[in-house]
C-alpha positions, 0 to 999 in steps of 0.5 A: 729167603730159607730160615738160617739153622743155628751152627749148634744144631748143625754141629748136633747133627754132625755128632750123631751121624759121627756116633754111628746114626744114619743122616735121616735118623739124626735129621729126624731126631733134630727135626731138621730135612735130611737133605740139610742133615747131608749137606752139612756133613758133606761141608763138615767133611769138605772143609771141616765147618758148618757154619752157614754161607752169607745169605742175600747179596750179588751172587753173579757180582764176580761176573759184573765186577770183572766189566766194572771199567767197561759200565763205568766207561759206558755211563761216563760217555752216555750218562742217559744209558738205561739198565737194559741197555748196558744189560745188552751191552754186557750180552754182546761181550759174552757176559749174561746177567739181570739187570738186577744185578746191574742195578746192584752193580752201580748202588755199591758205587753209589751211582744212582739215576736222576734227572739230568742237569742239561747245558748248552752243548756249545759250552764245548766249542774252544771260543766259548770256552775260553771266554767262561774260563776267563770269566770264571778267572776274573770273578774273584777281582768283582765286587759284589757289593757293586754288583747289578744282575738284570735280565728278563724272564716271561710269566703268564696267565696259565701258571700253575703248580705242576704237582699235587696230591690224590689217592694212589691210582687216580690221577690229580686233576686241575683245571689250567687255561689252554685255549687263551692266555696272556703272557708279559716280560719282567725284567729285574735287577738282582743285588747283593741285598735284593731285587729292585728295579722291576718292570713288567711289559705287555708282551716280549722284549726288544730293544726299544723297550730294553733301552726305555727299561734301562733309562727309565727304571735301573738307571735311577737306583744305580750308584757310581761304582756299580757293575750292571752284568747282562746276558749278550743279547741283541736286545741289550746291545742297542744303541743308547744303553751303555751311554745311559749306564756310563752317565749314571757313573756305573759300568757294563759287562757281558756275560760269556754266552752260554753262562746262566750259572755265572747270572744269581738272578736266574736262581731268584727267577726259579723262585719268582716263577714257583710263587706265581705257580703257588698264586695261579693268577688267572688275569694279567691284573692279578699277575701283576699283583702277585710280582709286586708281592713276590719281589718283597720275599727276596731277603739279603741273606737269600739274595747273597746266596744266589751270589755265592752260588754263581761264584761271587763271593761276599765278605 
């Protein structure tokens, strides 16, 4: 960007020309370019001012601002549309602007390109929407002190942190098993004050294994009045599960479909997996030990935050 010369200097050049000097003579006297002297005199005679125009900014903003409604509709309909695609859409409307101009349009509005937070498309189905709304409406009636959220998640002996540090231009390399690894299933219960009733299963969860978990691991931790909340999965609906929970004086509720945001244990599992990636256990025994160690790292305040984030407000 060229250096902006002071208004005082500009006025001195104008005054010299007005006093009878040529533009070339005035430019030489004050050490400026002849073209500058010509422009300043033209500005002085057209608008009575020689102040510099604002520098930088978007010279085409008036053209793209006229397309504001169109552009905002595009990103509302297709959030992952690229700047190049938007540029092409504008060109089809007879508006030729650079990609930088499109970027600045969104920058002025605080709209940035970011990783998408995906959700199941089925959430938009009328039947699913009704059930999700009914659950949302009922949340204030649920006592967080009584809620027990249960779910399962997988873990493997090839887990590792996904990012690391290396010199610019060089790959960050790490050895991770790709040929043979073991998978286990962790099942647990999240209460307002901590993670409890943990079980590790060598393999996937099925109905028989889930019933055994409920009867042998979960039920001994339940108290009368507890409400056990779980996903409405086939393995969770097997005979004997509801009976075992009710025999302990508790009740069972199913979450609405496609609604992980209503289950705070999902947040706990995200932390659990981060801890397991840090440990990078390469044997099943080491993986089990890492899970046992991780369970103790869930503090009451942290678990209460998970509840709060999912819409269950502790008193």
